[in-house]
Every structure is written in C-alpha cells, then in structure tokens.
C-alpha positions as YAML, in Angstrom:
chain: A
units: angstrom
residues:
- id: 1
  name: MET
  ca: [-0.07, 0.15, 0.26]
- id: 2
  name: ASP
  ca: [0.65, 3.22, -0.94]
- id: 3
  name: GLU
  ca: [2.61, 4.66, 3.00]
- id: 4
  name: SER
  ca: [0.94, 7.81, 2.46]
- id: 5
  name: VAL
  ca: [-2.87, 5.47, 2.89]
- id: 6
  name: THR
  ca: [-3.46, 5.41, 6.49]
- id: 7
  name: ILE
  ca: [-6.34, 3.46, 7.55]
- id: 8
  name: ARG
  ca: [-7.96, 3.60, 11.68]
- id: 9
  name: SER
  ca: [-11.44, 3.14, 13.11]
- id: 10
  name: CYS
  ca: [-13.91, 6.15, 12.47]
- id: 11
  name: SER
  ca: [-15.99, 8.80, 15.58]
- id: 12
  name: LEU
  ca: [-19.12, 11.02, 14.71]
- id: 13
  name: HIS
  ca: [-16.47, 13.23, 13.93]
- id: 14
  name: ASP
  ca: [-15.46, 11.55, 10.30]
- id: 15
  name: ALA
  ca: [-19.65, 11.80, 9.62]
- id: 16
  name: GLU
  ca: [-19.53, 13.86, 6.90]
- id: 17
  name: ALA
  ca: [-16.13, 12.65, 4.85]
- id: 18
  name: ILE
  ca: [-18.55, 9.59, 5.13]
- id: 19
  name: MET
  ca: [-21.58, 10.84, 4.24]
- id: 20
  name: SER
  ca: [-19.55, 12.62, 0.93]
- id: 21
  name: LEU
  ca: [-17.41, 9.55, 0.17]
- id: 22
  name: GLY
  ca: [-20.29, 6.85, 0.52]
- id: 23
  name: ILE
  ca: [-22.86, 9.14, -1.82]
- id: 24
  name: ARG
  ca: [-20.04, 9.56, -4.39]
- id: 25
  name: THR
  ca: [-18.67, 6.18, -4.51]
- id: 26
  name: PHE
  ca: [-22.53, 4.60, -4.77]
- id: 27
  name: ARG
  ca: [-23.30, 6.59, -6.97]
- id: 28
  name: ASP
  ca: [-19.38, 6.01, -9.44]
- id: 29
  name: THR
  ca: [-20.97, 1.65, -8.79]
- id: 30
  name: PHE
  ca: [-24.08, 1.92, -9.74]
- id: 31
  name: ASP
  ca: [-25.28, 5.26, -11.33]
- id: 32
  name: GLU
  ca: [-24.52, 3.94, -15.15]
- id: 33
  name: MET
  ca: [-26.65, 0.26, -14.42]
- id: 34
  name: ASN
  ca: [-29.95, 2.70, -12.04]
- id: 35
  name: THR
  ca: [-32.69, 5.03, -12.84]
- id: 36
  name: PRO
  ca: [-32.13, 8.92, -11.68]
- id: 37
  name: GLU
  ca: [-34.94, 8.23, -9.20]
- id: 38
  name: ASN
  ca: [-34.19, 5.28, -7.87]
- id: 39
  name: MET
  ca: [-30.44, 6.66, -6.87]
- id: 40
  name: MET
  ca: [-32.03, 9.70, -5.36]
- id: 41
  name: LEU
  ca: [-34.83, 7.81, -3.31]
- id: 42
  name: TYR
  ca: [-31.82, 5.96, -1.96]
- id: 43
  name: LEU
  ca: [-28.91, 8.22, -2.01]
- id: 44
  name: ASN
  ca: [-31.14, 10.17, 0.34]
- id: 45
  name: LYS
  ca: [-33.02, 7.17, 2.75]
- id: 46
  name: THR
  ca: [-29.10, 6.59, 3.11]
- id: 47
  name: PHE
  ca: [-26.33, 9.14, 3.53]
- id: 48
  name: THR
  ca: [-28.05, 11.54, 5.50]
- id: 49
  name: LEU
  ca: [-25.54, 12.74, 8.33]
- id: 50
  name: LYS
  ca: [-28.59, 12.21, 10.60]
- id: 51
  name: ARG
  ca: [-27.88, 8.25, 9.75]
- id: 52
  name: ILE
  ca: [-24.70, 8.18, 8.84]
- id: 53
  name: ARG
  ca: [-23.87, 9.46, 12.53]
- id: 54
  name: ASP
  ca: [-26.49, 7.09, 13.83]
- id: 55
  name: GLU
  ca: [-24.78, 3.61, 12.02]
- id: 56
  name: ILE
  ca: [-21.88, 5.49, 14.21]
- id: 57
  name: GLN
  ca: [-22.65, 5.04, 17.41]
- id: 58
  name: GLU
  ca: [-24.94, 1.49, 16.56]
- id: 59
  name: PRO
  ca: [-23.98, -0.95, 19.01]
- id: 60
  name: GLY
  ca: [-21.55, -3.76, 16.84]
- id: 61
  name: SER
  ca: [-21.51, -1.71, 13.98]
- id: 62
  name: VAL
  ca: [-17.68, -0.04, 13.34]
- id: 63
  name: PHE
  ca: [-16.56, 1.79, 10.69]
- id: 64
  name: PHE
  ca: [-13.29, 2.19, 9.15]
- id: 65
  name: ILE
  ca: [-12.02, 5.11, 6.70]
- id: 66
  name: ALA
  ca: [-9.36, 4.44, 4.23]
- id: 67
  name: GLU
  ca: [-7.45, 8.64, 3.87]
- id: 68
  name: LYS
  ca: [-4.53, 9.95, 1.58]
- id: 69
  name: ASP
  ca: [-3.38, 13.29, 2.63]
- id: 70
  name: ASP
  ca: [-6.00, 13.69, 4.86]
- id: 71
  name: ASP
  ca: [-8.53, 13.10, 2.38]
- id: 72
  name: ALA
  ca: [-10.64, 9.74, 2.68]
- id: 73
  name: VAL
  ca: [-10.38, 7.88, -0.24]
- id: 74
  name: GLY
  ca: [-12.69, 4.55, 1.07]
- id: 75
  name: TYR
  ca: [-14.22, 3.08, 3.74]
- id: 76
  name: ALA
  ca: [-16.45, 0.16, 4.80]
- id: 77
  name: ARG
  ca: [-18.61, -1.01, 7.79]
- id: 78
  name: LEU
  ca: [-18.91, -4.10, 9.60]
- id: 79
  name: ARG
  ca: [-21.82, -4.74, 12.23]
- id: 80
  name: THR
  ca: [-23.18, -7.61, 13.75]
- id: 81
  name: SER
  ca: [-26.99, -7.39, 12.56]
- id: 82
  name: GLU
  ca: [-29.58, -10.50, 12.03]
- id: 83
  name: LYS
  ca: [-27.89, -13.22, 10.58]
- id: 84
  name: PRO
  ca: [-29.23, -14.64, 8.07]
- id: 85
  name: GLU
  ca: [-30.75, -18.83, 8.73]
- id: 86
  name: GLU
  ca: [-27.60, -20.05, 6.68]
- id: 87
  name: LEU
  ca: [-25.76, -18.68, 9.73]
- id: 88
  name: GLN
  ca: [-27.24, -20.31, 12.42]
- id: 89
  name: GLY
  ca: [-24.61, -22.06, 14.51]
- id: 90
  name: TYR
  ca: [-21.32, -19.66, 13.85]
- id: 91
  name: SER
  ca: [-20.99, -16.17, 14.53]
- id: 92
  name: PRO
  ca: [-20.69, -14.11, 11.72]
- id: 93
  name: ILE
  ca: [-20.31, -10.30, 11.65]
- id: 94
  name: GLU
  ca: [-21.29, -8.59, 8.33]
- id: 95
  name: ILE
  ca: [-18.59, -6.29, 6.05]
- id: 96
  name: GLU
  ca: [-22.32, -4.13, 5.41]
- id: 97
  name: ARG
  ca: [-20.16, -1.95, 3.20]
- id: 98
  name: LEU
  ca: [-16.59, -1.36, 1.32]
- id: 99
  name: TYR
  ca: [-15.99, 0.56, -1.24]
- id: 100
  name: ALA
  ca: [-11.90, 2.82, -2.61]
- id: 101
  name: ASP
  ca: [-13.04, 6.34, -4.63]
- id: 102
  name: LYS
  ca: [-12.30, 5.17, -8.01]
- id: 103
  name: LYS
  ca: [-9.14, 6.88, -9.14]
- id: 104
  name: PHE
  ca: [-7.83, 4.27, -6.43]
- id: 105
  name: LEU
  ca: [-9.37, 1.79, -7.18]
- id: 106
  name: GLY
  ca: [-6.54, -1.16, -7.78]
- id: 107
  name: LYS
  ca: [-4.22, 0.95, -5.92]
- id: 108
  name: ARG
  ca: [-5.02, -1.68, -2.67]
- id: 109
  name: ILE
  ca: [-7.20, -0.19, -1.18]
- id: 110
  name: GLY
  ca: [-9.82, -1.66, -1.18]
- id: 111
  name: TYR
  ca: [-7.43, -5.03, -0.46]
- id: 112
  name: ASN
  ca: [-6.07, -3.05, 2.09]
- id: 113
  name: LEU
  ca: [-9.95, -2.95, 4.18]
- id: 114
  name: MET
  ca: [-10.33, -6.10, 3.35]
- id: 115
  name: ASN
  ca: [-7.29, -7.38, 5.61]
- id: 116
  name: THR
  ca: [-8.25, -4.30, 8.03]
- id: 117
  name: CYS
  ca: [-12.16, -5.78, 7.93]
- id: 118
  name: LEU
  ca: [-10.79, -9.33, 8.65]
- id: 119
  name: HIS
  ca: [-7.97, -8.93, 11.46]
- id: 120
  name: TYR
  ca: [-11.12, -7.22, 13.31]
- id: 121
  name: ALA
  ca: [-13.62, -9.54, 12.65]
- id: 122
  name: ARG
  ca: [-11.15, -12.67, 14.28]
- id: 123
  name: ASP
  ca: [-10.02, -10.43, 16.92]
- id: 124
  name: HIS
  ca: [-13.73, -10.08, 18.58]
- id: 125
  name: GLY
  ca: [-14.11, -13.95, 18.27]
- id: 126
  name: HIS
  ca: [-16.37, -14.20, 14.72]
- id: 127
  name: ASP
  ca: [-16.03, -17.05, 12.86]
- id: 128
  name: LEU
  ca: [-17.47, -16.30, 10.39]
- id: 129
  name: VAL
  ca: [-17.69, -12.69, 7.99]
- id: 130
  name: TRP
  ca: [-20.61, -12.22, 5.61]
- id: 131
  name: LEU
  ca: [-22.06, -10.55, 2.88]
- id: 132
  name: GLY
  ca: [-24.31, -9.17, -0.17]
- id: 133
  name: VAL
  ca: [-22.95, -8.38, -3.61]
- id: 134
  name: TRP
  ca: [-25.28, -7.08, -6.24]
- id: 135
  name: GLU
  ca: [-25.94, -9.44, -8.97]
- id: 136
  name: HIS
  ca: [-24.57, -7.70, -11.43]
- id: 137
  name: ASN
  ca: [-21.43, -6.31, -10.29]
- id: 138
  name: GLU
  ca: [-18.46, -8.70, -11.64]
- id: 139
  name: ARG
  ca: [-16.09, -6.04, -10.43]
- id: 140
  name: ALA
  ca: [-16.68, -7.34, -6.40]
- id: 141
  name: ILE
  ca: [-18.02, -10.42, -6.55]
- id: 142
  name: SER
  ca: [-14.46, -11.24, -8.06]
- id: 143
  name: PHE
  ca: [-13.08, -8.86, -5.14]
- id: 144
  name: TYR
  ca: [-13.94, -11.40, -2.92]
- id: 145
  name: LYS
  ca: [-13.64, -14.62, -4.50]
- id: 146
  name: LYS
  ca: [-10.34, -13.39, -4.66]
- id: 147
  name: TRP
  ca: [-10.47, -14.15, -0.14]
- id: 148
  name: GLY
  ca: [-12.06, -16.70, -0.37]
- id: 149
  name: PHE
  ca: [-15.47, -16.15, 0.48]
- id: 150
  name: GLU
  ca: [-18.24, -18.51, -1.59]
- id: 151
  name: ARG
  ca: [-21.91, -17.74, -2.16]
- id: 152
  name: PHE
  ca: [-24.72, -19.51, -0.20]
- id: 153
  name: GLY
  ca: [-27.54, -17.91, -0.61]
- id: 154
  name: GLN
  ca: [-29.05, -14.17, -2.53]
- id: 155
  name: HIS
  ca: [-31.57, -12.06, -0.73]
- id: 156
  name: THR
  ca: [-33.25, -9.43, -2.07]
- id: 157
  name: PHE
  ca: [-31.83, -5.49, -1.33]
- id: 158
  name: MET
  ca: [-34.53, -2.66, -2.41]
- id: 159
  name: LEU
  ca: [-32.45, 0.36, -4.39]
- id: 160
  name: GLY
  ca: [-34.86, 2.77, -4.05]
- id: 161
  name: ASN
  ca: [-38.69, 1.54, -5.94]
- id: 162
  name: ASP
  ca: [-36.21, -1.07, -7.63]
- id: 163
  name: ALA
  ca: [-36.14, -5.45, -6.05]
- id: 164
  name: GLN
  ca: [-32.85, -5.97, -7.14]
- id: 165
  name: THR
  ca: [-31.09, -9.70, -6.15]
- id: 166
  name: ASP
  ca: [-27.71, -10.16, -3.74]
- id: 167
  name: LEU
  ca: [-25.71, -12.04, -4.39]
- id: 168
  name: LEU
  ca: [-24.72, -13.30, -0.08]
- id: 169
  name: MET
  ca: [-21.36, -14.58, 0.23]
- id: 170
  name: LYS
  ca: [-19.21, -15.71, 3.56]
- id: 171
  name: LYS
  ca: [-15.63, -16.76, 4.76]
- id: 172
  name: HIS
  ca: [-15.03, -18.91, 7.49]
- id: 173
  name: LEU
  ca: [-12.71, -17.57, 10.05]
- id: 174
  name: LYS
  ca: [-9.86, -20.11, 11.00]
...
C-alpha cells in the first residue's frame, strides 16, 4: 500500500467524510445501471448525516476509513446484524459496505480495507464474515472470490423502488 494511505476506525467526527464518500462511491459504482429516481431515493435515505452518525454509534457497528493526504479515499462498515438463517450456529459479522474512491481502484485500498475488516472480525471473536453483493457487480464479486468468499444464498435489496438481487457470500475465519 502507498505509505501515505492510512486506515483507521471512525468516530462521529468522520460522519461528514463518510457521508460524502458514501454518496460519491455509490454513485460511481451504480449510477450507470440504475434510474436517477431510484438512485436519489436510495441515496437520500441511506447517506444522510443523521443516519451515518446513528450507524457509527450503533452497538456492534464499526467503520474504517482509508485516507490519503487527509482526504477520505475508501471506507468499510462492519456490523453484527441479524444473521441469515443459513448462518445459524456461527458467530458472524457482516461487511455491510466496502468502497474505494474510483481514482484509487487498483491501488490496494480495497485490499487493505478488507484485511482490516478480517483482522477486526478475528480479534473480536467472530468465526465467519458475510456480505451481500449485487448480482451485476462483477468487479466486486471477483474481488470477494479472490478473498475466499463463497456464495451461500441471496436476498432482495431495495434500491429506491427497484427490488434487486444481492448474492450472499461468506468466508470462514480460522
């Protein structure tokens, strides 16, 4: 990783940076494949300052932010959430979001965020990490497969008024 890129856990002081980065990276990733109306409905619901602050303070939730020269260039959110039925008997944690600024794709930001997430999960007693990824996000699916994630199911993800299919993927931690 570029020596000038750091990854750290977030506090409430980072809420605006996470909100801005979240909007930008989500739009960069999904704008072309979705209607402007559904994108705005989702972004206006998901990336508000109040919601990000609430998520940062939510018990069982942790955000990590990647920074270069004091600019946010990537982030991840893990959370202990309601686990899918297929994961009963495990102590899982969900990677709810993992995004890098498009200018930094291929620069190991995602790699280092994932590494940070997996270390956090192990250090906090989780034996499995899981996530949902849009079935049409081939770049992300390939990334997760390289990390050893395997598909175990699917669920519906609402993007505005559009019901989309997320593939559920998991990785056992040793």
